[in-house]
N, C-alpha and C positions, 0 to 999 in steps of 0.2 A: 651433540646430535648422533641421533643414529644414522650408521652408514647407509649410504642408497647402495643397494646388491643389483648388479645387473649381469644379464646373461646374454652373452654374444656367440650368434652361432655362424659361422661359414666354415665353409670347406677347406677353405686355403686361410685358416687362422692363425698359420705362423708368421706369414706375411702381414698380418696387424700386429704382430709383438709392441711394434711404437706405440700405436693407439692405446693399447691395454697398459703400457708401462704408464703412458701419460695420464691416464685418469686415474690410475693406482695412486699417482702421486699428487693429484686432486682430490683427493681421501674418497674413490670410491671403490666398493669390493667388486671385483669382477670375476666371472667364472666364464669359461669358454666351452664349446663344444664343436662339433665337426658334421652332424649329421641332424636330420630332424627327428629318427627314432629317439637318440640319445636326449637330444631337448625335451621331448616330452616326458621321458623317465626325470630328467632334472626338473622341470615346471612342478610336476606332482609331488615333488619331493622338499621342495626348497621355496621359500619365499621371498620370491624374487620381485623386486620393484618395478622391472623393465626388461624387456627381451629387445636385442636387435638381430636381426634375423636376415638372413641371405637366402633372396628369393630364387636363384639358379644354384641347388646342389644335385649331386647324382644322387640316385634313389629316391627318399622321400623328398618331393620339390618344397620349396618355402611357401607354397600357397597352403599346399595339405597341411604343413606341418602349422601355420597360422590357425586353419581351421582346427586342429584338434585340440591347439593351446588355449583356445577361445571356449573350446567344452570344457576344461579342466577349470580356466581361470578367466570368466568371462569379462574381468574388468583390468586386467595385468597389460597395461599397455606393450604394443610391439610396434616396433620400428622395424619398416622391410626397407632392408640395402639391396638395391638393386644396380646392374648393368643397363636395363633396356628401362623405355619407357612407351614401351608398347601400351597403346591406351587397354588392351583387352587383359593385360597382366597387371594394370594399376587399377581396372575397374574389379576385377576378381580381390584385389587386395584390399581394396577400399570397402567392397562388398561385406569384407570380413572383419571390418571394422579395426583396421590399423590405427596407430595413433599418429603418425609422420611415416614418411619416405623419404631417403636419401639416394643419391647417384652415386653409381661409383666412377672414379675413388674417393673416398671419403677424407676428407681432412679432421684432425683431431677437435679442431675448433669448433666442425660442424655437429662433431658428436655432441660437445660440450654445452654449445646452445640450445640442440637439440632436449637433452637432459635436464636443462635448466628450465626451458619453456614446459613441459610435461611433468616431470616428477617435483623439480623444485617452485614452480609458478605459484602454487598457494601459499608457502612460505614466503616467498619474494612479495609476494602482493600484500602480505600480512604485515611484515615488514617496511614495506615502503607504505602501506595506509598507516601506519602506528606513527612513523617518523612526519609523513604529511601532516598528522591530525595535529601531533606536538607542535608542531610549525604555526599551525591554521589557530590553536587555542586561543593566544593572545589577541588575534584579530577578532574572531568571534566576541570576544569577552568585549572590546572596543564597541564592535557594532551594537551589543546589548544595550549598553552603556550611554552609547550616544542616539539612539532611537529614539525618534521623537515624532514619527505621524505614522500613518499606519502602512505607508509604502515600504519603511523602513525595517517595519515588525515583518512584513511580507520578505523581503531580504534576509533579514535573520533567520525566518523559520523556514526558507529553503535551504541556507546553508547546514541549518541544523538536520534538517532531514537527510540531505545529500551525506553529511558525516555518519549519519544514524547507520543507514545503509550500507557505507563505505565501511564503519567497523563491524558490522555483521562479519566480515570476511577473518576477523583477525582472530578471533576466539581468546581473545586476552580481558578476564573481568575485570581487572587492573583498568586499564582503559576503558571498558565499557563504565565502570563506575565513574570515573574522570568526567566524560562525556555526560552522564546522568546528573552530576553535581550543575554542570554548565547547563543542561538543560532547564533544572531546577531556579537558576539563578535567572534564565532568561524568562521562565513563565511569571517568577515573581515579580520581574519587572513588567513584564506585560499585561499582567493583572492590574498593576498600577497604571498604567498607561489608558487601558480601557475605563478605571473606574474614575479618572481624570476626566476622561474626553468622550467616551460613550453619547451622554445625553446631547453634548454639542454637536453630533451629527444628525441631530434632529430640528435643529433652530435654524428658523428661517434665517440668519445671518452667517449659516456654515458655509463657507466656499469652498471646502475641501472635504470631501468624505468620500468614502469606499463603496464599492462595490457592495451591495446589501441582500440580502434574500428576495424580497419583492421585486427587485429588479435583474435577475438572473434570465427570466425567459425574455424579457425584454429586450436586453441587451445581448443575449446569445441565439437564440432561437427566429424569434419575431423578423430581424433583418435577413437571416436566410429565407425564409418564407417570403419577403417580400422583393426576393430576387430570383424568386421560380424555382428554389429548392427544393427536392423533395428532403424533411430531417426525420430522423430517429431521435428520440429526445429519452437519454435513458438517465434514472435518477437513481442510485443504488444508496439506500439510507443507512445511514452511518458508515460513511466510507472516509477514512483520513487521507490526509496527504499523503504519507507515508506507504499506505496501505495501495494508493493510485498507483505510485509509483513503479510498486511491486507487481502490478497489475500489468503496467502501460509494458515492463520488460516483457511480458508472456504475449502480448498483440501486437509487439513491434514488426512481425511480418506480417500481420493481418489489417493494420490501422495505421494510417500515418496522422500525425500531429500537426495539424493547420495552425493553432493558437493553444496556447496553454496558459490561463491565467488564475489567480486566486481572486478569490472573493470571500466577504465577512458575512459568518452567518450571523443573523441577530438573535437578543437573548430574549426567553432563554433558549440555548442551544438543544432543544428539544423538537421531536418528531410534532408533536401538537402547535407548536407556534412556529417555527423555523418552514417545516415543509409547506404549512397551508398558506405561509406568506408566500413561499416561491409560486406556488399555484393561483393564486389569488392574485400578484402582482399587488399586494397592498401588507400596511403594518397589521398585526393579530386588533389592535382596536380600532380600526380602519371595517376589518372583516366581521367583526361583534355589533358595529352600528350599524353598519349597510346590510349585512346579510345576516342577523342575528340566527336565522333557521339553519344555519351552516358552522356556529360554531357552539362547541361542547367546552363546558367549565372542566377545571381540574377534578374537581371532587363529584363530577358524573361518572357514570359507570360504563357509559357506551365509548365505542370506539370514536377516537379521536381524530381521525383521519377520513371520513366518512365521503366527504363530499368535495374531493380532491378535482374530481372530472368537473363540477357544479363552478367549483371556483376559475378552473382554467377556462372554462365556457365562457364566463364572466370576463374575466381577462383578456381573452380574443376580441372578444364582441367590442370592450371598451378602446381597444388598438385598432379597430376597426380591419383585422385582418378576417378575410372570407376564406376559407379552405376548408377541404375534407378533413378531418381529423379522428383517431381513435384515442383510448386510454383504456391500460390496461394492469393490472396491478399482478406482481407475481410473489408470492410466498413459499411454494414449493416447488418441487422437480416435475409434477406432474402438469402443473400449471405452466412451466416455463416450456415444456415438450410440446404441451399444445400452442401456444405463441408460435414457438420453433415450426411446428408442422403447418400454420397458417400463414405464413411469415408472406407469403407471394400475394395473398388477396390482403394482408393488411396494408403492402406499401402501394397498395392502389390510391391510400391515402397521402396527402401534402405532408401529414405529420402525425407520426406515430410516436405515443407517449408509453413509457415501459417504467416503470418503479418495481424495483425489485429490494426485498426485505432480508436477504440471505445474511450480511453480514450484522445487521443490527440481532437476527435471531443469535447469532454466532455470540455475540456480546453478552447477551441474556443468558445464554446456555453457559456461559463462563461462569456467570455470578451464583447460577442454582446448581449446578452439575460439577461437583468434585473433578469427577475424571477430565471434565473440560479445562476445568481451573488448572490441573496439575499439567496438562499439554502444552497450553497458553499462557506458561507462567510467567511471561513478562514478555516485551514490547516485539521483540525478535521472532518469538514465538507465536505472537498473536499474529505475526504478518504472514509467519510461515503457513498459519492455519489458515488466512484468509487465502492466501496464494493457492493452496491446496483445494480449498471451495471453487474459487474461480476458473482454475485448470478445468475442472470436472463439471463445472457449473452447465445449466441453461443458457447464461449469458453469454459464455464461451462459444458454443455452438450457436448463437444467435448470430456473434459477429463472424463466424466463419459461413454463414448463408448469407451475408450482406454482401460475399464479393461479387463482384460485377454490377451492382445493382445501382450504384452511380448516386447513393445517398449521402447527405452529410450526417454525422453522427454528434450528438451532444451529450457529453458524459459530465454528469455531476452527482452532489451528494446534498443532503439537507444540515447534516451537522457530523460532527467528529465524537470524539472519546476519549476519555484519559483514564490512568488507573492512578486510582485515589489512595491514599494512604493517612491521611491527617483528619481525626474527628473533630467536629466543631458542633458544640453544644446548642441547641435550639429549642424553645419552647413554643407550641401552636395549639389551638383547640381542633376539632374534630373537622373541622372546612380547610384546614391548611391542606397546601398540596401535598404529597407523598412522595415527589423527586427528591433525589439526592443532594442535585447540586444546584438547585432552588426553590424557594419556597415562596406561595402567594397566600397571603391569610391577614386575618385583621386584628390578630391578637398573638404577635409573634413579639418573644423576648429573647435576644440574642446581646452578644457583644460586637458592636458596632465596628468595632477594629480588625474583627477577622472576615468580615462580608461587606460585599459591594451592596449597598442598601437603595432602593429607590422608592422613596415614600410618596411620591407623585408618580404612580405608573403612566400618566397621561405622555409625562414629559419623555419618554422613550415609545409612545404610544401602544403602550400596553392594553389591554382592557383590565377591569377590576371588578371581581363578584359582589364586591360590596363598598358603601362608600370610603368606608376606610382602610380598606384592601391596601397591601403594601408588598413589594417582591424584596426580597435579598436574594443575594448569588453566590455560591461557594468560588473561591479563587485558586489558581493553581491545583495543588492536588489535597485540596481539603473536601470533608464532604460532611452534611448535615445530618446530626442524629439527635434525636429525642431523649432526656434524661430516661424516660423509663425503659429500662431494660435494657441499658446503655451499653452494658460489656459485650450483649450479646451481639446486638446488632452492629459494634466496633468491629466485633472478631468477624461477623460472617460477612460484611462490605466492605472491610480493607483488603487493598490490592484487587479491587473487582475493576472493571472498566464500566464508568458513567458517562452520564452526559447531561447537560442543562446550564452548566457554569460558563467561568471564564478560563481558557487556557490556550495557548496558541493552536494545541491539536484539535478542540473542539469547535473553534471560532475561524479558522483560516482554511479554506474548502479548496479544493480543485475545482477549475470549471476548464473544460475543454472539448474545442472542435477536433472533428477527426473526418478523415475519409479511407473507406475500405483501399486497399492495396490492390488493384489488379494485376 
């Protein structure tokens, strides 16, 4: 391991020789200096990992030396050592971005702890994370093997996402591969669970079913409205649970989580079905039967979510909710800025509904644009790209503008996405839906062992365009490909993020109630 290189500047450095010997004995490489001018020269000519700097020196002061160091090496950690805790001195030091400060007389162990916190923290976190995950691995496997209902699968997924995010800090490709294998094992078992149980969730005799897409607004939004709360309902299209946890970290000082739950997207986990079900408060079959003018079939070219406002209006009326409300869809920064500029006028409403399509656009861009695919080449990179979008997005600016408004924020999504890698051959006619994770059609030919097939769509409350139409769903990391030009499409779509089928990432989704931090 590379030695940590320290520069310690103090005009009384001779007194500190025992400290220097202590650090040298601990394996650190320590240079010393007695004044600010020489310190600046040494920093400019050496690759130091950290500087310990005396605040009170003759000639060039510690504060002035600090400022000069930051001009040369802005990211070099500097620890200020001072005899004084005077407020103006500490404000000047903190304003110049010190990493820490210590009050004289300092003890060797104080220095050692400071070094471990600043220099070795990332390594120590990585080592601890690795050790903890290895200890947790067997327990997670037992959770996967024993999961028998939807709540236990929610627990499994929460645990996997937690460790997925923790392992981002290790940079250990071997450990990441072990996690990936465990995630695959979980998705295989989860797909079998859904194949066995999904239809039962819609039977009259079912006594225990998860919260599903049609119940999202009735369970999270309408109760708040009935309490007289003003509600901003934010739906971010195609937002996975792990992406939400990354976003949550960026909003911690702006939004306080009141309640975080998980709900299940209906099948297909695709915008046309899952999001229409959220706004209608009904399953797709009921939408198609009761309001056929609002339903668009898979093989039709027009937009599949043109009537969300009308569907929501119908749902609110069915629940006898009378309130002032607005609906807007944001697909670019210009529209988002316009919403933010008008937020005061929007908040005269009891309910403000905002749909953000950005994450879905990232997912599609990653498939179609090679550069984006290279940038977001795996799940950690995909999360990072989502985080980068969010930090600079109109949604983040909206959250800032909600401070002091007293509103409740309900944030959710319609479905997630999964990175596919295993092609499964399917044959269909021209009317068969084109989605890679599910197919709906009347002349489908496939290996029934490789998919979840629903020959009677009404059992899971899905519409069918023809009396003999059926649905099939890809499971885990599979994607459905026609034999025509097979190798080309396999190469094009392998390792892309897709949605519509069965996986933890697509089906188990965040539903969060928050309030602005005042």
